[in-house]
C-alpha positions, 0 to 999 in steps of 0.5 A, spaced: 511 543 501 509 546 508 506 542 513 501 546 517 497 545 523 489 543 524 488 550 524 488 551 517 482 548 514 484 547 506 491 545 505 493 544 498 499 538 498 501 537 491 499 539 484 502 534 479 502 532 472 503 525 470 502 522 463 496 527 461 493 526 468 493 532 472 492 531 480 491 536 485 490 534 493 488 538 499 486 537 506 479 539 508 477 538 515 482 532 516 480 529 510 485 528 504 481 529 497 484 527 490 482 531 484 484 528 477 483 531 471 485 526 465 486 528 457 480 526 454 483 522 448 486 517 453 482 517 459 480 510 459 487 507 457 490 511 463 486 509 468 486 502 466 493 502 466 494 505 473 489 500 476 493 494 473 499 497 477 495 498 483 492 491 483 499 488 481 502 491 488 496 489 492 497 482 489 504 482 491 503 484 498 496 481 500 494 477 494 495 469 492 495 466 485 493 459 487 493 453 482 491 446 483 495 440 482 494 433 480 487 431 477 485 438 478 490 441 474 485 443 469 481 447 474 482 455 473 487 458 477 484 463 482 486 470 485 485 471 493 486 477 497 487 476 505 485 481 509 482 484 516 476 486 518 478 494 517 479 493 510 472 490 509 469 497 505 475 497 501 475 490 498 467 491 497 469 497 493 474 493 489 469 487 488 464 492 485 470 495 480 472 489 478 465 486 478 467 479 479 469 474 485 466 473 492 468 475 499 467 471 505 469 471 512 473 465 516 475 464 523 479 470 527 476 476 523 480 474 517 476 475 510 478 473 503 476 476 496 476 470 491 476 471 484 475 464 481 472 465 474 477 463 468 475 469 464 475 474 470 482 471 472 484 472 465 482 479 465 486 481 471 492 478 468 491 482 462 491 488 467 497 486 471 501 482 466 508 486 466 507 490 472 510 485 477 516 487 481 517 481 486 519 474 486 511 472 486 512 473 478 513 466 478 506 464 481 503 469 475 507 465 470 505 458 472 498 461 472 499 463 465 502 457 463 496 453 466 491 458 462 494 457 456 494 450 456 487 449 459 484 455 456 488 457 450 488 464 453 494 466 449 497 470 454 505 472 454 509 471 460 512 478 461 518 480 465 519 484 471 517 491 471 523 496 471 520 503 471 521 508 476 517 507 482 514 514 482 511 513 475 505 509 477 501 506 482 504 499 484 507 502 490 501 505 493 498 498 492 504 495 495 504 500 501 496 498 502 498 491 503 505 491 507 506 499 509 506 501 516 505 509 518 507 510 526 509 516 530 514 515 536 514 520 542 520 520 546 522 523 553 518 528 556 513 528 549 512 521 551 511 521 558 510 526 563 515 523 568 521 523 563 526 529 564 529 528 558 528 533 552 522 530 548 522 528 541 517 527 535 519 522 530 514 520 524 516 513 521 514 510 515 516 502 514 516 496 510 518 489 512 518 483 508 520 476 509 527 475 506 525 469 502 518 469 499 513 465 502 510 463 495 516 462 491 522 461 496 526 466 492 530 472 495 526 478 496 533 482 497 533 485 490 526 488 490 527 490 497 533 494 496 530 497 490 524 500 495 530 502 500 534 506 495 527 509 492 526 512 499 534 513 500 534 509 506 538 503 508 535 496 508 536 492 514 536 484 516 532 482 523 530 476 526 523 475 527 520 470 532 512 470 531 507 465 533 505 464 525 512 460 524 515 454 527 522 457 527 525 464 527 524 468 521 529 472 517 526 479 515 528 485 511 526 492 513 527 499 512 525 505 516 524 512 513 523 518 518 527 524 516 525 530 512 527 528 505 524 521 506 518 525 508 518 529 502 518 523 498 513 519 501 508 525 501 509 527 494 508 520 491 502 519 495 499 525 493 499 522 486 497 515 487 493 515 494 492 509 498 485 506 498 485 501 505 485 504 512 492 505 512 490 512 508 487 514 515 494 512 518 497 516 513 493 522 515 495 522 522 502 521 520 502 527 515 499 531 521 505 529 525 509 532 521 507 539 523 510 537 530 517 536 528 523 540 529 521 545 534 519 545 542 512 543 543 507 547 548 503 543 553 497 543 548 501 541 542 504 535 546 497 533 548 495 534 541 501 529 538 499 524 543 492 524 541 494 523 534 499 517 536 494 514 540 489 514 534 493 510 529 493 503 527 491 498 532 488 503 537 484 506 531 477 506 533 474 511 528 474 510 521 471 513 515 471 511 507 471 518 504 477 516 500 475 510 497 472 515 492 479 516 490 479 509 486 476 513 481 483 516 479 485 509 478 478 507 474 473 511 470 
C-alpha cells in the first residue's frame, strides 16, 4: 500500500475478497468510494449478515438495550442509540434501512434513535444475536428472556462471538461509536516558534470504562482482544470527568506506527465507517502521506490545515459515504 498526496485524483486503496464479496476502494477528489460486488447466490444473506455485525458493534458502543421492571415488566424491551448532532444523517439513513423506530432530540444537542416495537426489536435481535463481543451481551440476554416470556419469541441466547475481528463489520460499528482519529504535530511542525525538529503522528485510539456501565462487568477481556488485533499495548488511566461524581478508571490503546496504520486502513477498506468519523478517517489517511520525511513549508501548512479540520474543529460535512451502507444492506 502506498500513501499518496492530494495531487493524485484517483488512488486505489485496496482490492479484497471476503466470502464471495469483492470490495474495491479508491480516493477521488478527497472522497473515499467503496464498490462491492456480491456473489449472486448469496448476496442477501451476506449483506444481512454484515448488517447484523455492524449493528452489534454500534449497539455495544453507543446503544442501550432497556428493560422495564416491576409492573411494567411485560412492556417490550427497547433499543436506543444516543448520538450528537453531527450524526443526524447517519441515523436517518439507518432508520430508513431498518424501517422502524423514531428519532427525537433532547437537551444539549443530544439525539436518540429509539426502537420500541416488540416485532422490530425481535427482528433486530435476530440480526445481532451471536455477534456481541462485550459484557453488554448480558443486557441482550435479559431482553431475550423477556421476549421469550412475554412474547413467546423462542429466541436462543447465543454466546459471545469469537470470530476474527477482520472477518466482519462489528469493528466498523464499534469504531463509529467509540473510535477516535487524530493528527499530532510536534516541534516546528506544530509551532513556528519551536526550534525542535518537527514530527507528524497519525493516531487511532479507543478508550472504554474499565467496568461496563450497563452491566458492571469488566471490559478488560474484550479491550485486550482489540489491542492485540492492532498489535498495541492496553493501558489504564484515571479520568476526571464532569459526567461522573468520582474519577473513572479507563482502558485505552493508541495505534500510531506504520504497521498499525496498515491494519487500520486494510480493515476499513473492507468494512467502511458510516458516521462522521469516516471524514476524520479520511483526514487521518491524508496525514499518512506526511510521515517519515522532512516537510517543506508548504507541506507544513497543508498538514496543519488537515489537523485543524478534524473532530471538534470540523465545520464542513458531506455524507456521500452513506452510500457505502449498501455494502451492508442490499
